[in-house]
ROSE-4610 file (N, C-alpha, C; in Angstrom, 1 decimal, always signed):
// ROSE-4610
residu = [M/M/M/K/K/K/L/L/L/L/L/L/F/F/F/V/V/V/E/E/E/D/D/D/D/D/D/Q/Q/Q/D/D/D/L/L/L/L/L/L/K/K/K/S/S/S/M/M/M/L/L/L/F/F/F/Y/Y/Y/F/F/F/N/N/N/E/E/E/I/I/I/G/G/G/Y/Y/Y/N/N/N/C/C/C/E/E/E/K/K/K/A/A/A/K/K/K/T/T/T/V/V/V/A/A/A/E/E/E/A/A/A/V/V/V/E/E/E/K/K/K/V/V/V/G/G/G/V/V/V/Y/Y/Y/D/D/D/Y/Y/Y/D/D/D/C/C/C/I/I/I/I/I/I/L/L/L/D/D/D/L/L/L/V/V/V/L/L/L/P/P/P/D/D/D/G/G/G/S/S/S/G/G/G/L/L/L/D/D/D/L/L/L/L/L/L/E/E/E/E/E/E/I/I/I/K/K/K/L/L/L/R/R/R/K/K/K/I/I/I/D/D/D/V/V/V/G/G/G/I/I/I/I/I/I/I/I/I/L/L/L/S/S/S/A/A/A/N/N/N/S/S/S/N/N/N/L/L/L/D/D/D/D/D/D/K/K/K/L/L/L/K/K/K/G/G/G/L/L/L/D/D/D/R/R/R/G/G/G/A/A/A/D/D/D/D/D/D/Y/Y/Y/L/L/L/T/T/T/K/K/K/P/P/P/F/F/F/H/H/H/L/L/L/S/S/S/E/E/E/L/L/L/N/N/N/S/S/S/R/R/R/I/I/I/K/K/K/S/S/S/I/I/I/I/I/I/R/R/R/R/R/R/K/K/K/K/K/K/Q/Q/Q/G/G/G/G/G/G/N/N/N/A/A/A/V/V/V/I/I/I/T/T/T/F/F/F/N/N/N/E/E/E/L/L/L/E/E/E/I/I/I/N/N/N/T/T/T/D/D/D/A/A/A/Q/Q/Q/E/E/E/V/V/V/H/H/H/V/V/V/N/N/N/K/K/K/E/E/E/L/L/L/I/I/I/H/H/H/L/L/L/T/T/T/K/K/K/K/K/K/E/E/E/F/F/F/D/D/D/L/L/L/L/L/L/L/L/L/Y/Y/Y/L/L/L/I/I/I/F/F/F/N/N/N/K/K/K/N/N/N/K/K/K/V/V/V/V/V/V/A/A/A/K/K/K/S/S/S/S/S/S/I/I/I/S/S/S/E/E/E/H/H/H/L/L/L/W/W/W/G/G/G/D/D/D/F/F/F/M/M/M/D/D/D/Q/Q/Q/S/S/S/D/D/D/S/S/S/F/F/F/D/D/D/S/S/S/V/V/V/Y/Y/Y/S/S/S/H/H/H/V/V/V/K/K/K/N/N/N/L/L/L/K/K/K/R/R/R/K/K/K/L/L/L/K/K/K/E/E/E/G/G/G/G/G/G/G/G/G/Q/Q/Q/D/D/D/Y/Y/Y/I/I/I/K/K/K/S/S/S/L/L/L/Y/Y/Y/G/G/G/I/I/I/G/G/G/Y/Y/Y/I/I/I/F/F/F/K/K/K/T/T/T]
num = [1/1/1/2/2/2/3/3/3/4/4/4/5/5/5/6/6/6/7/7/7/8/8/8/9/9/9/10/10/10/11/11/11/12/12/12/13/13/13/14/14/14/15/15/15/16/16/16/17/17/17/18/18/18/19/19/19/20/20/20/21/21/21/22/22/22/23/23/23/24/24/24/25/25/25/26/26/26/27/27/27/28/28/28/29/29/29/30/30/30/31/31/31/32/32/32/33/33/33/34/34/34/35/35/35/36/36/36/37/37/37/38/38/38/39/39/39/40/40/40/41/41/41/42/42/42/43/43/43/44/44/44/45/45/45/46/46/46/47/47/47/48/48/48/49/49/49/50/50/50/51/51/51/52/52/52/53/53/53/54/54/54/55/55/55/56/56/56/57/57/57/58/58/58/59/59/59/60/60/60/61/61/61/62/62/62/63/63/63/64/64/64/65/65/65/66/66/66/67/67/67/68/68/68/69/69/69/70/70/70/71/71/71/72/72/72/73/73/73/74/74/74/75/75/75/76/76/76/77/77/77/78/78/78/79/79/79/80/80/80/81/81/81/82/82/82/83/83/83/84/84/84/85/85/85/86/86/86/87/87/87/88/88/88/89/89/89/90/90/90/91/91/91/92/92/92/93/93/93/94/94/94/95/95/95/96/96/96/97/97/97/98/98/98/99/99/99/100/100/100/101/101/101/102/102/102/103/103/103/104/104/104/105/105/105/106/106/106/107/107/107/108/108/108/109/109/109/110/110/110/111/111/111/112/112/112/113/113/113/114/114/114/115/115/115/116/116/116/117/117/117/118/118/118/119/119/119/120/120/120/121/121/121/122/122/122/123/123/123/124/124/124/125/125/125/126/126/126/127/127/127/128/128/128/129/129/129/130/130/130/131/131/131/132/132/132/133/133/133/134/134/134/135/135/135/136/136/136/137/137/137/138/138/138/139/139/139/140/140/140/141/141/141/142/142/142/143/143/143/144/144/144/145/145/145/146/146/146/147/147/147/148/148/148/149/149/149/150/150/150/151/151/151/152/152/152/153/153/153/154/154/154/155/155/155/156/156/156/157/157/157/158/158/158/159/159/159/160/160/160/161/161/161/162/162/162/163/163/163/164/164/164/165/165/165/166/166/166/167/167/167/168/168/168/169/169/169/170/170/170/171/171/171/172/172/172/173/173/173/174/174/174/175/175/175/176/176/176/177/177/177/178/178/178/179/179/179/180/180/180/181/181/181/182/182/182/183/183/183/184/184/184/185/185/185/186/186/186/187/187/187/188/188/188/189/189/189/190/190/190/191/191/191/192/192/192/193/193/193/194/194/194/195/195/195/196/196/196/197/197/197/198/198/198/199/199/199/200/200/200/201/201/201/202/202/202/203/203/203/204/204/204/205/205/205/206/206/206/207/207/207/208/208/208/209/209/209/210/210/210/211/211/211/212/212/212/213/213/213/214/214/214/215/215/215/216/216/216/217/217/217/218/218/218/219/219/219/220/220/220/221/221/221/222/222/222/223/223/223/224/224/224]
x = [+1.0/-0.3/+1.0/+0.5/+1.1/+0.6/+1.1/+0.6/+1.6/+1.2/+1.8/+1.0/+2.4/+2.2/+2.5/+1.9/+1.8/+2.0/+2.9/+3.9/+4.8/+4.6/+6.3/+6.8/+6.1/+6.7/+7.7/+8.6/+10.1/+10.0/+9.7/+9.9/+9.1/+7.4/+6.4/+6.6/+6.9/+7.2/+8.1/+9.2/+10.1/+9.7/+8.9/+8.4/+7.5/+6.6/+5.4/+6.1/+6.7/+8.0/+8.5/+8.8/+9.8/+8.7/+7.8/+6.5/+6.1/+6.0/+4.9/+5.8/+6.8/+8.0/+8.3/+8.5/+8.8/+8.0/+6.4/+5.0/+5.1/+5.9/+5.6/+4.9/+4.6/+3.7/+4.7/+4.3/+5.6/+5.3/+6.1/+5.4/+6.7/+5.8/+6.2/+6.0/+6.7/+6.4/+6.0/+5.5/+5.8/+5.3/+6.0/+6.5/+5.7/+5.4/+3.9/+2.8/+1.5/+0.7/+1.4/+2.2/+2.7/+3.2/+4.4/+4.7/+3.7/+2.9/+1.8/+0.9/+0.4/-0.3/+0.2/+1.4/+2.8/+2.8/+2.9/+2.9/+1.4/+0.4/-0.9/-1.2/-1.0/-0.6/-0.5/+0.8/+1.7/+1.6/+1.4/+1.8/+0.2/-0.2/-1.6/-0.8/-1.9/-1.6/-3.6/-3.1/-4.3/-4.6/-3.6/-4.5/-3.3/-4.0/-3.0/-3.2/-2.3/-2.2/-1.8/-3.0/-2.5/-2.9/-1.6/-1.7/-2.5/-3.1/-4.3/-2.9/-2.3/-1.3/+0.1/+0.0/+1.5/+2.1/+3.2/+4.2/+3.7/+3.0/+2.4/+0.8/+0.4/-1.2/-1.9/-3.3/-4.2/-3.8/-3.9/-4.3/-6.0/-6.7/-7.5/-7.5/-6.5/-6.1/-6.1/-5.3/-4.7/-6.7/-7.3/-8.4/-9.3/-9.1/-10.1/-9.2/-8.0/-7.3/-7.4/-7.9/-8.1/-9.1/-10.4/-11.7/-12.2/-11.2/-11.2/-10.7/-9.9/-9.3/-9.9/-10.8/-11.2/-10.6/-9.7/-9.0/-9.2/-9.4/-9.9/-8.9/-8.9/-7.9/-8.5/-7.9/-8.4/-7.2/-8.4/-7.5/-7.8/-6.8/-7.0/-6.4/-7.3/-6.7/-5.9/-4.8/-4.1/-4.2/-4.7/-4.7/-4.3/-3.6/-3.8/-4.8/-5.5/-6.9/-8.0/-8.7/-10.0/-11.3/-10.9/-12.3/-13.1/-14.3/-15.6/-15.9/-15.3/-15.6/-14.4/-13.4/-11.9/-12.6/-12.9/-13.3/-14.0/-15.4/-16.4/-16.1/-15.3/-14.7/-14.2/-12.7/-12.5/-12.7/-14.1/-14.7/-16.0/-16.0/-17.3/-16.4/-15.0/-14.5/-13.5/-13.8/-14.1/-12.9/-12.4/-11.6/-12.7/-11.7/-12.6/-12.1/-11.6/-11.5/-10.5/-10.6/-10.2/-9.4/-8.2/-7.4/-6.6/-7.1/-6.5/-5.3/-3.9/-2.8/-2.6/-1.9/-1.1/-1.7/-1.3/-2.0/-1.2/-1.4/-0.6/-1.0/+0.5/+0.5/+0.0/-0.5/-1.1/-2.6/-3.3/-4.2/-4.7/-3.9/-3.5/-3.4/-2.8/-2.4/-4.2/-4.7/-6.0/-6.7/-6.9/-7.5/-7.2/-6.3/-6.0/-6.2/-6.2/-6.8/-8.1/-8.7/-10.3/-10.8/-10.1/-10.5/-9.8/-8.9/-8.2/-9.3/-9.6/-11.0/-12.1/-12.6/-13.9/-13.8/-12.5/-13.0/-12.4/-11.2/-10.8/-11.8/-11.8/-12.4/-13.6/-14.4/-15.8/-16.2/-14.8/-15.3/-14.5/-14.2/-14.0/-12.4/-11.9/-10.2/-9.6/-10.9/-10.5/-10.6/-10.2/-10.6/-10.5/-11.6/-12.0/-12.1/-11.1/-11.2/-11.1/-12.2/-12.2/-11.4/-10.2/-9.4/-8.5/-8.6/-7.4/-8.2/-7.3/-8.4/-6.8/-7.2/-6.0/-6.6/-5.9/-6.0/-5.0/-5.5/-5.1/-4.3/-5.0/-4.6/-3.8/-3.8/-2.2/-1.5/-1.9/-0.8/-0.6/-1.6/-1.6/-2.4/-1.7/-2.8/-2.8/-4.2/-4.2/-4.8/-4.6/-4.9/-5.3/-6.5/-7.2/-7.3/-7.3/-7.3/-6.1/-4.6/-3.4/-2.7/-2.1/-1.4/-0.2/+0.2/+1.2/+2.2/+3.5/+4.1/+4.9/+4.6/+4.8/+6.0/+6.4/+7.3/+6.9/+7.1/+6.4/+5.9/+7.1/+7.1/+5.8/+6.1/+5.2/+3.9/+3.1/+2.1/+1.5/+2.4/+1.7/+1.5/+2.3/+2.2/+0.9/+0.8/-0.6/-2.0/-1.4/-2.8/-2.7/-2.3/-2.3/-2.4/-2.1/-3.2/-4.4/-4.9/-5.7/-6.9/-6.3/-7.6/-7.4/-6.9/-6.4/-6.6/-7.7/-7.9/-8.8/-8.4/-8.6/-8.1/-6.9/-6.5/-4.9/-4.3/-3.0/-2.3/-0.9/-0.3/+0.6/+1.3/+2.7/+3.8/+4.9/+6.0/+6.4/+6.2/+6.7/+5.8/+4.6/+3.4/+3.9/+4.3/+4.3/+5.4/+6.9/+8.0/+7.7/+7.2/+6.9/+6.0/+4.8/+4.1/+4.8/+5.6/+6.1/+7.9/+8.1/+9.5/+9.0/+8.1/+8.4/+9.4/+9.8/+11.2/+12.2/+12.1/+13.6/+13.2/+12.6/+13.3/+14.0/+14.7/+16.2/+15.8/+15.8/+15.6/+15.9/+17.4/+18.6/+18.0/+17.4/+17.0/+15.8/+15.0/+13.1/+12.6/+12.9/+11.8/+12.3/+13.7/+14.3/+13.5/+13.5/+13.4/+11.6/+10.8/+9.7/+9.5/+10.2/+9.7/+10.4/+11.1/+11.5/+10.7/+9.6/+9.1/+7.8/+7.3/+6.1/+6.4/+7.4/+7.8/+7.7/+8.5/+7.8/+6.7/+6.0/+4.7/+3.8/+4.1/+3.1/+3.8/+5.3/+5.4/+4.6/+4.7/+4.7/+2.5/+1.8/+0.7/+0.3/+1.2/+0.9/+1.4/+2.3/+2.8/+1.4/+1.0/-0.3/-1.1/-1.5/-2.6/-3.4/-3.0/-3.4/-3.7/-4.6/-4.7/-3.5/-3.3/-2.1/-3.2/-3.4/-4.3/-3.7/-2.2/-1.5/-0.5/-1.1/+0.0/+0.6/+1.8/+3.1/+2.2/+2.6/+2.0/+3.5/+4.1/+5.5/+5.8/+7.0/+7.0/+6.1/+5.4/+4.3/+4.1/+3.8/+3.7/+2.4/+1.8/+0.8/-0.4/-1.5/-2.6/-3.1/-3.9/-4.4/-5.7/-5.8/-7.0/-8.1/-9.3/-10.4/-11.1]
y = [-1.1/-0.1/+1.1/+2.1/+3.4/+4.9/+5.4/+6.7/+7.9/+9.0/+9.9/+11.1/+11.6/+12.0/+13.7/+15.1/+15.9/+16.7/+17.1/+17.4/+18.3/+19.5/+20.1/+20.3/+19.8/+19.1/+17.9/+18.1/+17.7/+16.6/+16.6/+15.4/+14.6/+15.1/+14.4/+13.5/+14.2/+13.5/+12.6/+12.7/+11.3/+10.2/+10.2/+9.7/+8.9/+9.3/+8.8/+7.7/+8.7/+7.6/+6.8/+6.5/+5.4/+4.3/+4.9/+4.2/+3.2/+3.5/+3.1/+2.6/+2.9/+2.3/+0.7/+0.7/-0.2/-1.3/-1.4/-1.8/-2.4/-1.9/-2.3/-1.7/+0.0/+0.7/+0.9/+1.6/+2.7/+3.5/+4.9/+6.2/+7.2/+8.1/+9.2/+10.5/+11.9/+12.8/+14.0/+15.0/+16.4/+17.2/+18.7/+19.5/+20.6/+21.1/+22.0/+21.7/+22.4/+22.4/+22.1/+23.3/+23.1/+21.4/+21.1/+19.6/+18.4/+18.9/+17.9/+17.7/+18.8/+19.0/+18.4/+18.7/+17.9/+16.7/+16.2/+14.9/+13.8/+14.1/+13.3/+13.9/+14.4/+14.8/+14.1/+13.3/+12.2/+10.8/+10.7/+9.3/+9.1/+7.9/+7.1/+6.5/+7.1/+6.8/+5.9/+5.3/+4.5/+5.4/+6.1/+7.1/+8.2/+9.9/+10.5/+11.3/+11.6/+12.2/+13.5/+14.5/+15.8/+16.7/+17.8/+18.5/+19.7/+20.3/+21.6/+22.6/+23.0/+24.0/+23.8/+24.6/+24.2/+25.7/+25.8/+26.6/+27.7/+27.1/+28.2/+27.6/+27.4/+27.6/+26.4/+26.2/+25.1/+23.9/+22.7/+21.6/+21.6/+22.1/+22.5/+23.0/+23.2/+23.8/+22.4/+21.5/+20.2/+19.3/+19.1/+19.0/+19.0/+20.7/+21.5/+20.8/+20.5/+20.4/+18.8/+17.7/+16.8/+16.2/+17.0/+17.0/+17.7/+18.6/+19.5/+18.3/+17.4/+16.3/+14.5/+14.8/+13.8/+12.3/+12.3/+11.7/+10.9/+9.5/+8.8/+8.2/+8.6/+8.5/+8.9/+7.7/+8.3/+9.2/+10.2/+11.1/+11.4/+11.5/+12.4/+12.9/+14.3/+15.1/+14.9/+15.5/+15.7/+17.3/+17.4/+19.1/+18.9/+20.4/+20.5/+21.4/+21.3/+22.8/+21.5/+21.4/+20.5/+21.3/+22.1/+23.7/+22.5/+22.3/+21.9/+22.0/+23.6/+23.7/+23.7/+23.6/+23.1/+21.2/+21.0/+19.5/+19.2/+20.0/+20.0/+20.3/+21.5/+22.4/+20.5/+20.4/+19.1/+17.5/+17.7/+16.7/+16.5/+18.3/+18.5/+18.7/+18.9/+18.7/+17.7/+16.7/+15.6/+14.5/+15.1/+14.3/+12.8/+12.0/+10.3/+10.4/+11.3/+11.0/+12.5/+12.7/+13.9/+13.2/+13.7/+13.2/+14.5/+14.7/+15.8/+15.4/+16.4/+16.5/+16.6/+15.8/+14.9/+13.6/+12.0/+11.3/+9.9/+8.8/+7.8/+7.1/+6.9/+6.3/+4.9/+4.2/+3.2/+3.3/+4.3/+4.5/+5.4/+5.9/+6.5/+5.2/+4.4/+3.2/+2.2/+2.5/+1.6/+2.5/+3.7/+4.6/+4.3/+4.2/+4.2/+3.1/+1.7/+0.6/+0.6/+1.2/+1.3/+2.3/+3.1/+3.6/+2.7/+2.4/+1.6/+0.4/-0.4/-1.0/-0.5/+0.5/+0.7/+1.4/+1.7/+2.5/+1.6/+0.5/-0.6/-1.5/-1.9/-3.4/-4.0/-3.0/-2.6/-3.3/-2.7/-3.0/-4.1/-4.8/-6.3/-6.2/-6.8/-7.3/-8.3/-9.1/-10.2/-10.4/-10.4/-10.2/-11.6/-11.9/-13.3/-13.0/-13.8/-13.9/-15.3/-15.9/-17.5/-18.3/-18.6/-19.5/-18.5/-17.8/-16.4/-16.2/-16.1/-15.5/-14.5/-12.8/-12.2/-11.5/-11.4/-10.9/-9.9/-8.3/-7.2/-7.1/-7.2/-7.0/-8.0/-9.1/-10.2/-10.2/-9.4/-9.8/-11.3/-12.2/-13.5/-13.6/-14.7/-15.2/-16.8/-16.9/-18.3/-18.8/-19.8/-20.2/-22.1/-22.0/-23.4/-23.5/-22.6/-22.5/-23.0/-23.1/-23.1/-22.1/-21.6/-20.5/-20.5/-19.5/-19.2/-18.5/-18.5/-17.4/-16.4/-15.0/-14.1/-13.3/-12.6/-11.5/-10.1/-9.1/-8.0/-7.4/-7.1/-6.6/-7.8/-8.5/-9.9/-9.4/-9.5/-9.1/-7.8/-6.9/-4.9/-5.4/-6.1/-6.4/-6.8/-8.1/-9.0/-7.6/-7.0/-6.4/-5.2/-4.9/-3.7/-4.2/-5.2/-5.6/-6.2/-6.4/-6.8/-5.8/-4.6/-3.3/-2.7/-3.3/-2.1/-3.8/-4.6/-5.6/-5.3/-5.8/-5.6/-4.2/-4.2/-2.6/-3.0/-2.4/-2.4/-1.8/-2.2/-1.3/-1.3/+0.0/+0.1/-0.3/-0.8/-1.3/-0.4/+1.3/+2.4/+2.8/+1.9/+2.1/+1.6/+0.3/-0.9/-0.4/-0.2/-0.1/+1.8/+2.9/+3.6/+3.3/+2.5/+2.1/+1.1/+0.6/-0.2/+0.2/+1.0/+1.8/+3.3/+3.8/+5.3/+6.0/+7.0/+7.8/+7.0/+5.9/+4.8/+4.3/+4.3/+4.0/+4.5/+3.5/+3.6/+3.0/+4.0/+3.9/+2.8/+3.2/+2.4/+0.5/-0.1/-1.9/-1.8/-0.6/-0.9/-1.7/-1.7/-2.3/-4.2/-4.4/-6.0/-6.0/-5.1/-5.8/-6.0/-5.5/-6.0/-6.7/-7.0/-8.3/-9.8/-9.6/-10.4/-10.7/-9.9/-9.8/-10.6/-10.2/-10.6/-12.1/-12.2/-13.9/-14.8/-14.2/-14.5/-14.9/-14.0/-14.2/-15.1/-14.9/-15.8/-17.3/-17.5/-19.0/-19.3/-18.9/-19.1/-19.0/-18.4/-18.7/-20.0/-20.3/-21.7/-23.1/-22.8/-23.8/-24.0/-23.0/-23.3/-23.6/-23.9/-24.1/-23.1/-22.2/-21.1/-20.8/-20.0/-19.7/-18.7/-18.8/-17.6/-16.0/-15.5/-14.3/-13.3/-13.6/-12.0/-12.5/-11.3/-11.7/-10.7/-10.9/-9.7/-9.1/-8.0/-7.4/-6.8/-7.2/-7.3/-5.6/-4.8/-3.3/-2.7/-3.1/-1.9/-2.5/-3.5/-3.9/-5.2/-5.1/-6.5/-6.0/-7.1/-6.9/-8.2/-7.9/-8.9/-9.3/-10.4/-10.7/-11.8/-11.4/-12.0/-12.5]
z = [-0.1/-0.2/+0.1/-0.5/-0.7/-0.2/+1.1/+1.2/+1.1/+1.1/+0.7/+2.8/+3.0/+3.9/+3.6/+4.0/+3.6/+4.9/+5.1/+6.4/+6.7/+7.2/+7.4/+8.8/+9.4/+11.0/+11.2/+11.0/+10.7/+11.5/+12.9/+13.9/+13.5/+13.5/+13.5/+12.2/+10.8/+9.3/+9.5/+10.5/+10.2/+11.5/+12.7/+13.1/+12.6/+11.5/+10.4/+9.7/+8.7/+7.9/+8.4/+9.1/+10.0/+10.6/+11.1/+11.7/+10.4/+9.4/+8.6/+7.6/+7.2/+6.5/+7.2/+8.4/+9.6/+9.3/+9.3/+8.9/+7.3/+6.3/+5.6/+4.4/+4.9/+3.5/+2.6/+1.6/+0.6/+0.9/+1.6/+1.9/+1.4/+0.8/+0.0/+1.0/+0.7/+1.5/+0.3/+1.4/+0.5/+1.8/+1.5/+2.6/+2.5/+1.2/+1.0/-0.2/-0.2/-0.7/-2.4/-2.8/-4.4/-4.5/-3.5/-3.5/-3.7/-3.3/-2.6/-4.2/-4.5/-5.8/-6.8/-7.2/-8.5/-7.9/-6.8/-6.5/-6.9/-6.9/-6.5/-8.0/-8.9/-10.3/-11.4/-10.4/-11.6/-11.1/-9.4/-9.0/-8.3/-8.0/-7.5/-5.9/-5.3/-3.9/-3.1/-2.3/-1.7/-0.4/+0.1/+1.3/+1.5/+1.7/+1.8/+3.4/+4.2/+5.3/+5.1/+5.5/+5.6/+6.5/+6.8/+7.8/+7.0/+8.0/+7.0/+7.4/+8.2/+8.3/+7.3/+6.4/+5.8/+5.7/+4.8/+4.2/+3.4/+2.3/+1.2/+1.2/+2.3/+1.9/+3.1/+2.8/+3.7/+2.8/+3.6/+3.3/+2.7/+3.0/+2.0/+0.4/+0.2/-0.8/-1.9/-1.4/-1.5/-1.5/-1.1/-1.1/-2.6/-2.4/-3.8/-5.0/-4.8/-6.1/-6.3/-5.5/-5.7/-6.0/-6.0/-5.8/-7.7/-7.5/-9.0/-10.3/-10.1/-10.9/-10.8/-9.9/-9.7/-9.3/-8.3/-8.3/-6.8/-7.0/-5.9/-5.4/-4.0/-3.0/-1.6/-0.4/+0.6/+1.2/+1.7/+3.0/+4.3/+5.2/+6.6/+6.9/+7.3/+7.5/+9.2/+9.3/+10.7/+11.3/+12.3/+12.8/+14.2/+14.2/+16.0/+16.7/+15.6/+15.8/+15.9/+17.4/+17.1/+17.0/+16.5/+16.1/+15.1/+15.7/+14.9/+13.4/+13.1/+12.0/+11.1/+11.2/+10.4/+10.1/+11.2/+11.0/+10.1/+9.6/+9.3/+7.9/+7.5/+6.3/+5.5/+6.2/+5.8/+5.1/+6.0/+5.4/+4.3/+4.3/+3.4/+2.0/+2.2/+0.6/+0.7/+1.0/+0.7/+1.8/+2.8/+3.5/+3.8/+4.4/+4.8/+6.0/+6.7/+8.4/+8.9/+10.3/+11.0/+12.2/+12.2/+13.5/+13.9/+15.4/+16.1/+16.8/+16.5/+17.2/+18.4/+19.6/+19.1/+19.2/+19.0/+18.2/+18.2/+18.7/+18.6/+17.1/+16.7/+15.2/+14.7/+16.2/+15.7/+15.3/+16.3/+15.7/+14.4/+13.9/+12.6/+11.6/+11.9/+11.1/+10.8/+12.2/+11.9/+11.1/+11.2/+10.1/+8.9/+8.6/+7.4/+6.8/+7.8/+7.0/+6.9/+7.5/+7.6/+6.2/+6.1/+5.0/+3.4/+3.7/+2.3/+2.0/+3.3/+3.2/+2.5/+3.2/+2.8/+1.2/+0.8/-1.0/-1.5/-1.4/-2.2/-2.1/-1.0/-0.6/+0.0/-0.6/-0.5/+1.0/+2.3/+3.7/+4.1/+3.5/+3.7/+3.8/+5.3/+4.8/+4.3/+3.6/+2.9/+1.4/+0.4/-0.9/-1.2/-2.3/-2.6/-4.0/-5.0/-6.2/-6.9/-7.2/-7.4/-6.6/-6.8/-5.9/-5.1/-5.0/-4.6/-3.3/-2.3/-1.2/-0.6/-0.2/-0.1/+1.3/+2.4/+3.8/+3.9/+3.4/+3.4/+5.1/+6.2/+7.0/+7.7/+7.4/+7.8/+6.7/+5.9/+4.6/+3.6/+4.1/+3.7/+2.4/+1.8/+0.3/+0.4/+0.2/+0.2/-1.1/-1.8/-2.6/-2.6/-2.9/-2.8/-1.2/-0.6/+1.0/+1.4/+0.7/+1.3/+1.3/+2.2/+2.5/+1.2/+0.6/-0.3/+0.2/+0.5/+1.0/-0.2/+0.5/-0.6/+0.3/-0.7/+0.1/+0.0/+0.6/+0.6/-0.6/-1.1/-2.7/-3.6/-3.4/-4.4/-3.8/-2.4/-1.9/-2.6/-2.5/-2.9/-4.4/-5.1/-6.5/-6.8/-6.2/-6.5/-6.1/-5.2/-4.5/-5.7/-6.1/-7.3/-8.3/-8.6/-10.3/-10.1/-9.0/-8.4/-8.8/-8.1/-7.9/-9.2/-9.9/-11.4/-12.4/-11.8/-13.0/-14.4/-15.2/-16.7/-17.2/-16.6/-17.2/-17.4/-18.1/-18.8/-17.9/-17.3/-16.0/-16.6/-16.9/-17.4/-16.3/-16.4/-15.7/-15.2/-15.6/-14.8/-13.8/-14.1/-12.8/-11.6/-12.4/-11.0/-10.3/-11.0/-10.3/-9.4/-10.1/-8.8/-7.4/-8.1/-7.0/-5.8/-6.3/-4.9/-4.6/-5.2/-4.9/-4.6/-5.3/-5.2/-5.0/-4.0/-4.2/-4.1/-3.8/-4.1/-5.2/-6.2/-7.0/-8.3/-8.7/-9.5/-10.6/-11.9/-13.1/-13.7/-13.3/-13.8/-13.7/-12.7/-12.8/-12.1/-12.1/-11.6/-12.5/-13.9/-14.7/-14.9/-14.3/-14.6/-12.9/-11.8/-10.6/-10.7/-11.6/-11.9/-12.4/-13.4/-14.2/-13.1/-12.5/-11.3/-10.5/-9.7/-8.8/-9.8/-10.7/-11.5/-11.7/-12.3/-12.6/-11.4/-10.4/-9.0/-8.0/-8.7/-8.3/-9.2/-10.6/-10.9/-11.0/-10.7/-10.1/-9.1/-7.8/-6.8/-6.9/-7.8/-7.7/-8.4/-9.4/-10.1/-9.2/-8.9/-8.1/-6.7/-6.0/-5.5/-6.3/-7.2/-8.0/-8.6/-8.6/-8.9/-10.7/-11.5/-12.6/-12.8/-13.9/-15.3/-15.1/-14.3/-14.3/-15.0/-14.6/-14.9/-16.7/-17.3/-18.5/-19.1/-19.9/-20.0/-21.7/-21.7/-23.1/-23.4/-24.4/-24.6/-25.2/-24.0/-24.2/-23.6/-22.6/-22.0/-20.6/-20.7/-18.9/-18.6/-18.3/-17.6/-17.2/-17.1/-17.3/-16.4/-15.2/-14.4/-15.3/-15.7/-16.7/-16.1/-16.4/-15.4/-16.3]
């Protein structure tokens, strides 16, 4: 899962990035509205964690931009202000949740998972597709009721392809989704190929169908 943290408080940003990277999220950061607008215009995120007070404006400006571009992404507002009017403004402009500072990172994690489940998984922690059963909370995949062992990147890759099933996904999009700001263009496509190859092999060895198809020179599609 890919998160964007829009926050200019260095200490808080550092804490959030460390915590969520450690538990397996792909995390990116932006410290201004302008930087965040640029990122959401180019990359896809599962959830944005958004501070309201930023050096070049309000987080509400980013909400307006996301709404204008019709970007489907979960949004949690962070604010030191517990004022009801601010909370209602954020929710009215498209935010999914509102968390007042200070907060526990474990609580933020629970809210992120809840939003992703609601927006992408119909409210369920388990995605069932034919013989595949994917538990996004436990990060486990079963094929024909048998557990198969995937790496974190393979698990994220499978989820990304399923969420975009029947759509052609470019290798560059997969690379950016899996590695984000840490993507190394020089070998990222080779890494994508290796992860796709290993994922297909493990699904097949578990008795799964060959859903992942390669389109030469373009990318991949999870064909249903």
